[in-house]
N, C-alpha and C positions, 0 to 999 in steps of 0.2 A: 348475347355478347353485347351487342347495343343497351339492350335494359341494364345487363349490368352494369355497365359504365354511368348510367343516365341514374341509376340509383347510388353510384359512387358519388357521381357529381352533387347530386342533391343531398348526400349527407355532409359532405365539403361544405357546401352552400348552408345548410339547418348550421352546423358548427361555427360558421364564420357570425352568421346569425347572431347564434347564441354568443359566441362571444363579444361581440359587439355591441350587443343588448345590455352584456354585463357591465363591459369597460370602457363602452364609446364614450360617454361622455368624461368617464375620468381621462383619456386619451385627448381628447377633444381640449379638456381645459387645459392641461400639462402642454402641448404643443402650444396653444394661447400664450399661457405663461410664458414659455419659452422664448416665443417670439416677440411679447410684449416686453421681456428682461433684456432682448438683443437690440430692440428699436432704443428703448430707453439708456443702455448702455453706449449705441452711437450717438444716440441724440446727447448726452451727458458730455462725452468727447466731444462732439461739435461745438458744444455750447462754449467748453474750457477754451479749446483752441479758438473760437471765437474771443471770450473775454482776454484771453492772453494777448491776441493780436492787437484790439485795441488798446490795452493796456500799456503796451509795449511802445504804441506810437506816443502816449502821453509818457511815458516815462523817458523817452529821448529828448521830448520836448522841456521837460523837468531837467534832464541833465544839461540840455544847454543853457537853461536859464541859470544853474547853478555854477558852469563852467564860466560865465558870463558875470559871477555874481552879485545877480538880480533876485535878493533875498525875498521881496515880495511877490515876483512870479512863483518861483519855486513853491512857494507859500499856496498859492492860489493852485496849481496844476496839483499839488499834494493833494488840497481838500478834497478837489474835483474826483481824483484818480482813487481814492480811500472811500469816498462817498458811493463811486461808481462800481470799483472792481478791488474792493477792500478785502477779497479773498486771492488776491492774487500777490506770488512773490515779488511783482514790480511794485504793488503798493508798499510791501514791506520796506522794501530797499530804496523806495523812495521816502519814505519817512525818515530816515537816517539819515541820507542827503542832503534833503530838505533842511533837517534841524542844523545838519554842520553849517551851510552856508548863513542861516539864522542865525546862530551862535557869533559866526566870524563878523556879523555885521550888527552884532550889539542888540539883533534881537531875541533876548533871553525865554521870554515867556513864551512866546510862539514856538521857540525850540523844543522848549521842555513838553508844551504840549504834542510836538510830533512825534517827540520818542516817548511819552508817556502811551500814545497810542498803540505804537509797535511794540511796546513791553506787555501790553495788554492783550493786542489783539495778533500781533503774529503769530503765524500757526509753527514756523520755523523756532526753536528752540534757542539757535546762534543769534538771528537776528534780535531776540528778545534779551539774552544776554549781553549783547552789544549796546543795546536800547538803554539796560539798568545800568551799565558802566560808563555811559556819556550822562544820562541822567543824574548819575551821583557826582560827576564832575561840575556839570550845572551848579546843581546844589550845592555844593563844596563853594565853588564862588560865591553864592546866593548867602555866605556863612549859615547852611541850615546842613548842621554837621549830622542831626539825627536825621533828617532825611534821607542825608547821604549814605548813611549805611542802611539805612531800609532798603535802600534801592539794590546795595550790594548784597545785603542779607537775602535778597529773590534770586539771587543767580544760581544755578543749580550748580555742584561741583562737578568740574569736569575740565574740559579745555581751556578755558577763560581762567581757572584758579591763580593763576600768576598774577594775572592783571589784576585781578580781584584784591589780591593781598597787596599789591603797590596801592592801590587806590585806596585800600583800607587802611594803609600809613599813611597817606595824602591826608586823610580826614583826622586823625589819631593825632597827627602830628598838631594839625591845624588848632584840635583840642588843647593842647599842652602838653599831651599824653608822650612824652618822647620816648621810655623804654617801650610801652603796646606798639609804638610807629615803629620802632626798629625793627622788635619783632617779625610784625607785619611784612617790613620791606626785606627782611632775613628770608622770612616764608615765601615771597614773590621772586627773592633771587634765585632760592632753589628748586623753586616749581618752573621756572623759565628753561629754556633751551641755551646753552653759551653759544647756539649760532644766531640766537637774536639779538640786534642791534640794543634792542629795547633794555636788553638787560643791565646794559653798561651805564643805563637811566638810572636805574635803581641801585648799581651798585656807587653812582655817584653819591644818591643820598646817604646811602649809607656808609660814605666816605665821610659827607659832611657832618654826621652824626659821629664822629670818630669810632665807625666801628669797620673791621675788614672782613669781607663774609667767607668761610672758608672754601677753599677750593674743593674740600672734599664732599661738600654739599653739592656741589655741582649738578644741575639735570644734564644728562647727555641728550 
């Protein structure tokens, strides 16, 4: 009986050895790759959290500068933030904030540079759209109507259609193209929800141009 058991155990051992001899390397490499992938995933998540935490501290500093109306400091912090943590959402938000205070303080070129970075580098499409819209406004202030229109053309169709059409109307009006401007403002008025206060601004433009928007075209 003992001999039979010994033989069975030996056969099982031989089978395991044969199996391991055939598939051992594959199993070892598979396990190794899984462990490496897990370690990499954990390391990547840690790195992202670390980057986001450091970026958040800098963003808070920039926000304080914006609240204080310190365009110079806001610009410096933004430059440092985008250079060190340019892939974070904080950097994209910082670009929009820095550009606002810079524009308010008459630093148009600095504002344009900040917005151009957001428009080109932001991973979030909404931030890119906002940057293009604000760039169009600044370029229009500089009498660069063609540049402003190019910025508006760069905004992908979607949630910002109403604002893009409104700004396009402003540019066309500045070019003396009243009929085209009115058409753009009508498009904007139709696209904007009647719950948005900004819709009244567009309506005022149409009224000033001698046009009353049709209530039937209202967006709900």
